[in-house]
C-alpha positions in Angstrom: -64.0 11.9 41.4 -64.3 10.8 37.8 -62.1 13.8 36.7 -59.5 12.9 39.2 -59.3 9.4 37.9 -59.0 10.6 34.3 -56.1 13.0 35.3 -54.3 10.3 37.2 -54.7 7.8 34.4 -53.4 10.4 31.9 -50.4 11.1 34.1 -49.5 7.4 34.3 -49.6 7.3 30.5 -47.3 10.3 30.1 -44.9 8.8 32.6 -44.9 5.5 30.7 -44.1 7.3 27.4 -41.3 9.4 28.8 -38.0 8.6 27.2 -35.2 7.6 29.5 -32.5 10.3 29.6 -29.3 9.5 27.7 -26.5 8.3 30.0 -23.5 10.5 30.6 -21.3 7.7 31.9 -20.8 4.0 31.3 -21.0 0.9 33.4 -19.6 -2.4 32.1 -21.1 -5.4 33.8 -18.8 -8.3 33.1 -19.2 -12.0 33.5 -16.2 -14.3 33.4 -17.4 -17.9 33.9 -14.6 -20.3 35.0 -12.2 -17.5 36.0 -11.0 -17.6 39.6 -11.6 -15.0 42.2 -8.9 -12.4 42.5 -7.9 -12.4 38.8 -7.4 -8.9 37.6 -9.1 -7.5 34.5 -8.1 -4.4 32.6 -9.9 -1.8 30.5 -7.6 -0.2 28.0 -7.5 2.3 25.2 -5.0 2.9 22.4 -2.7 5.8 23.2 -1.3 8.2 20.6 1.8 6.1 20.1 -0.3 3.1 19.2 0.4 1.3 22.5 -2.3 0.2 24.9 -3.1 2.5 27.8 -4.8 1.1 31.0 -7.6 3.4 32.1 -9.2 1.1 34.8 -8.8 -2.2 36.5 -11.2 -4.6 38.2 -10.9 -7.7 40.3 -13.1 -10.7 39.5 -15.3 -11.9 42.3 -17.9 -14.6 42.0 -17.2 -14.6 38.2 -18.1 -10.9 38.0 -16.3 -7.7 37.3 -17.3 -4.1 36.8 -15.9 -1.0 35.1 -17.4 2.5 35.4 -16.4 5.9 34.0 -17.1 8.4 31.2 -15.9 8.8 27.6 -16.3 11.9 25.5 -17.3 9.8 22.4 -17.7 6.1 21.6 -14.2 4.8 21.1 -12.5 1.5 20.2 -11.4 0.0 23.5 -10.0 -3.3 24.9 -10.7 -5.6 27.8 -8.0 -8.1 28.9 -8.1 -10.7 31.7 -4.8 -11.9 33.3 -5.6 -15.6 33.1 -7.1 -15.4 29.6 -5.0 -15.2 26.4 -5.6 -12.3 24.0 -7.7 -9.2 24.1 -11.3 -8.3 23.5 -11.8 -5.3 21.2 -15.1 -3.5 21.5 -16.7 -0.1 21.2 -17.0 1.7 24.5 -19.7 4.4 24.9 -21.7 5.9 27.7 -24.3 3.2 28.3 -24.9 0.1 30.3 -22.8 -2.6 28.6 -22.9 -6.3 29.3 -19.8 -8.3 28.5 -19.6 -12.1 28.8 -16.0 -13.3 28.6 -15.2 -16.5 26.6 -12.1 -17.7 28.4 -11.3 -20.3 25.7 -11.3 -17.6 23.0 -11.7 -14.1 24.3 -12.4 -12.8 20.8 -15.7 -14.8 20.8 -16.9 -13.0 24.0 -20.3 -11.4 23.8 -20.9 -7.6 24.1 -24.3 -5.9 24.2 -25.7 -2.5 25.2 -23.3 -0.4 23.0 -25.0 1.0 19.9 -21.7 1.5 18.1 -20.8 -2.1 18.9 -23.4 -3.2 16.4 -21.4 -1.5 13.6 -18.2 -2.9 14.9 -19.6 -6.5 14.8 -21.2 -6.0 11.4 -17.9 -4.8 10.0 -15.9 -7.7 11.3 -18.5 -10.3 10.3 -18.4 -9.0 6.7 -14.6 -8.9 6.6 -14.4 -12.4 8.0 -16.8 -13.7 5.4 -14.5 -12.3 2.6 -11.4 -13.7 4.2 -13.0 -17.1 4.5 -14.1 -17.0 0.8 -10.6 -15.9 -0.3 -9.1 -18.7 1.8 -11.4 -21.3 0.4 -10.6 -20.3 -3.2 -6.9 -20.4 -2.6 -7.2 -23.9 -1.1 -9.3 -24.9 -4.1 -6.6 -23.6 -6.5 -3.8 -25.3 -4.7 -5.6 -28.7 -4.7 -6.9 -28.3 -8.3 -4.9 -31.1 -9.8 -8.2 -32.7 -10.8 -9.0 -29.5 -12.7 -7.2 -30.4 -15.9 -9.1 -27.8 -17.9 -7.2 -24.5 -17.9 -10.4 -22.5 -18.3 -11.7 -23.8 -15.0 -8.5 -22.8 -13.2 -8.6 -19.4 -14.8 -12.2 -18.8 -13.8 -11.4 -19.6 -10.2 -8.3 -17.3 -10.2 -10.5 -14.5 -11.6 -13.1 -15.1 -8.9 -10.3 -15.0 -6.3 -9.0 -11.7 -7.7 -12.5 -10.2 -7.4 -12.9 -11.4 -3.8 -9.5 -10.0 -2.8 -10.4 -6.7 -4.4 -13.6 -6.6 -2.4 -11.6 -7.4 0.8 -9.2 -4.5 -0.1 -12.0 -2.0 -0.6 -14.1 -3.3 2.2 -13.0 -0.8 4.9 -13.5 2.3 2.7 -16.8 1.1 1.4 -18.0 0.3 4.9 -17.2 3.9 6.0 -19.0 5.3 2.9 -22.1 3.3 3.8 -22.2 4.4 7.5 -21.6 8.1 7.5 -23.2 8.5 11.0 -21.3 5.7 12.7 -18.7 6.3 15.4 -17.1 3.1 14.3 -16.4 4.7 10.9 -14.3 7.3 12.7 -12.4 4.5 14.5 -12.0 2.6 11.3 -10.5 5.6 9.5 -8.1 6.0 12.4 -7.0 2.4 12.1 -6.7 2.2 8.3 -4.7 5.3 7.7 -1.9 3.7 9.8 -1.5 0.9 7.3 1.3 0.7 4.8 0.6 2.1 1.3 -2.8 3.5 2.3 -4.5 5.8 -0.2 -4.8 8.9 2.0 -7.0 10.7 -0.5 -9.7 8.0 -0.3 -9.9 8.5 3.5 -9.8 12.3 3.3 -12.9 12.0 1.0 -14.6 9.4 3.2 -14.1 11.7 6.3 -15.4 14.7 4.4 -18.6 12.8 3.6 -19.3 11.8 7.3 -22.2 13.4 9.2 -21.3 17.0 10.2 -22.2 16.3 13.9 -19.9 13.3 13.9 -17.0 15.3 12.4 -17.5 18.0 15.0 -17.0 15.7 18.0 -13.7 15.7 19.8 -13.0 12.3 18.2 -13.8 13.7 14.8 -11.5 16.6 15.2 -8.8 14.3 16.4 -9.1 12.1 13.4 -9.2 15.1 11.1 -5.9 16.4 12.5 -4.3 13.0 11.8 -5.6 13.0 8.3 -4.4 16.6 7.6 -0.9 15.7 9.0 -0.7 12.6 6.8 -2.0 14.6 3.8 0.9 17.1 4.1 3.4 14.2 4.2 1.6 12.5 1.2 1.6 15.7 -0.8 5.3 16.1 -0.1 6.2 12.6 -1.2 3.6 11.9 -3.9 5.6 13.8 -6.5 8.6 11.7 -5.7 7.1 8.3 -6.5 8.5 6.1 -9.2 6.9 7.1 -12.5 6.5 10.7 -11.6 8.4 13.5 -13.3 11.2 14.6 -11.0 10.6 18.1 -9.5 12.7 20.7 -11.1 15.1 22.8 -9.0 17.8 25.4 -9.3 20.8 25.6 -7.1 24.3 27.3 -7.2 27.5 25.7 -8.4 30.7 26.3 -6.4 31.4 29.5 -8.6 27.8 30.8 -8.0 26.2 30.0 -11.3 22.6 28.7 -11.1 22.0 25.3 -12.6 18.5 23.8 -13.3 17.7 20.1 -13.3 15.5 20.8 -16.4 18.7 21.7 -18.3 19.7 18.0 -18.2 16.3 16.8 -19.6 16.8 14.4 -22.6 19.5 12.4 -20.9 19.6 9.6 -18.3 20.4 11.5 -15.1 21.4 10.6 -11.5 20.5 13.2 -8.9 23.0 12.3 -6.1 22.6 13.7 -2.6 25.8 13.6 -0.6 28.1 15.7 1.7 31.7 16.0 2.5 31.0 15.0 6.1 29.1 11.8 5.1 31.3 8.7 5.4 29.0 6.3 3.4 28.7 8.9 0.7 32.4 9.3 0.4 32.9 5.5 0.3 30.3 5.2 -2.5 31.8 8.1 -4.6 34.5 5.9 -6.3 31.7 3.7 -7.6 29.8 6.7 -8.9 33.0 8.0 -10.5 33.5 4.7 -12.3 29.9 4.6 -13.6 30.2 8.3 -14.8 33.5 7.7 -16.6 32.1 4.5 -18.2 28.7 5.9 -19.4 29.0 9.7 -19.7 29.9 9.5 -23.4 26.9 7.3 -24.0 24.5 9.9 -22.5 24.7 9.7 -18.7 24.6 12.9 -16.7 25.0 13.3 -12.9 24.1 16.3 -10.8 25.5 16.2 -7.3 23.6 18.0 -4.5 25.7 18.6 -1.4 24.2 18.8 2.0 27.2 20.5 3.5 26.6 23.3 5.9 26.1 21.5 9.2 26.8 23.4 12.4 29.8 21.2 13.1 31.5 22.4 9.9 33.7 25.5 10.4 34.1 26.1 6.7 31.4 24.1 4.8 32.2 25.4 1.4 35.9 24.7 1.7 35.1 21.1 2.9 32.7 20.7 0.0 35.3 21.9 -2.6 38.1 19.7 -1.1 35.9 16.6 -1.2 34.9 17.3 -4.9 38.6 17.5 -5.8 39.8 14.6 -3.6 37.0 12.2 -4.8 37.4 13.4 -8.5 33.8 14.3 -8.9 33.9 15.9 -12.4 30.2 16.2 -13.0 27.9 19.2 -12.1 27.9 20.0 -8.4 25.4 22.3 -6.6 24.7 23.2 -3.0 23.0 25.9 -0.9 25.2 24.8 2.0 22.2 24.6 4.3 22.6 21.0 5.5 19.2 19.1 5.4 17.4 22.5 5.4 18.5 23.4 1.9 15.6 23.9 -0.6 16.6 21.0 -2.8 16.9 18.6 0.1 13.5 19.8 1.4 11.9 19.4 -2.1 13.1 15.8 -2.4 12.2 15.0 1.2 15.8 13.9 2.0 16.2 12.6 5.6 19.4 10.6 5.2 22.3 10.4 2.7 23.6 9.0 0.4 20.3 9.2 -1.5 19.9 9.0 -5.3 17.1 9.5 -7.8 17.6 7.9 -11.2 15.8 9.7 -14.1 15.0 8.5 -17.6 15.4 10.7 -20.7 11.9 12.2 -20.1 12.9 13.3 -16.6 10.7 10.6 -14.9 11.9 8.9 -11.7 12.6 5.2 -12.6 14.5 4.2 -9.5 15.7 5.5 -6.1 18.6 4.9 -3.8 20.5 2.4 -5.9 24.2 1.9 -5.2 27.1 -0.3 -6.5 26.3 -2.8 -9.2 22.6 -2.2 -9.0 23.1 1.5 -10.0 25.3 0.6 -12.9 22.9 -2.1 -14.2 20.0 0.4 -14.1 22.0 3.1 -15.9 23.0 0.5 -18.5 19.4 -0.6 -19.0 18.2 3.0 -19.5 20.9 3.9 -21.9 20.1 0.8 -24.0 16.5 1.9 -24.2 17.6 5.3 -25.3 19.7 4.0 -28.1 
């Protein structure tokens, strides 16, 4: 009898210590105080095109609503309520999640039960603190009439610059500190869509993430986006202002090969145009005027024609006739392959007219200038040369 009691007691202990199996689905238990019965709520995710995609709907009854389903990985999601302004962003994962809607300010709603939600909230609290600090310093500077001492104003401005730098670096540093967080994946996905993002920073940040995290379906999806952006970046990085213009060789109308490097040592305009391009032809008289005025002072132009479209019956003939009619007396080259020509591809040309203005060292100093702006830049560069 005593042994039976011991075995039973031991069994109860083992049952009590047994870990609960990980959920393979989610249930969102929502509370929406003050929201009327029959109001519809939506669970959404961001689609590939950046728009919101509704994945479930629920009707509020007795100030309650519920969503159920499965997600492959924790992912940034959205809840919206028809009678409430705005959206609630949160991390959705396979777990029991409690959501309490704040109908006055939905962004202040409470979410619990999602592990990745903790990182989401930590990130936004830290970012908000930096924004508030930056705002406070700006206000202080604007109202600093009382600060007659310049050193005090300068010290506040220096502090503001430091805070703004922290704010700028905050996303990438957050990802570096949380290499096992699903929210780091979502953050990479969000940040790489922003203008002037340093894609190399985010490639490195992704590389340093936990191997299991990178191997998830979400990780593979983010990696593909990064790789696609890296290809575009590598193609355009060499074309940024301050970079040396990529060299190329292309045939002239008589078949001789001309290299851009042959023109190094002079201020040079690389002018992409075509006989079929109306805006190019209308700009040509201005380019002729600039060339005639500044050629003897050291200006060179190399025209790269994008003739060769399917609609042209005789692209070379059209090219030559346009050169003669528009009086384009500078060097002209073309592979007659439309936008698929090697020079157009090298310079990532997607529309014309397009121009690259190079200094005497062959560095790109300006792009796509026309009319008076082009002339002023040429004049400025020639003055520096002399």
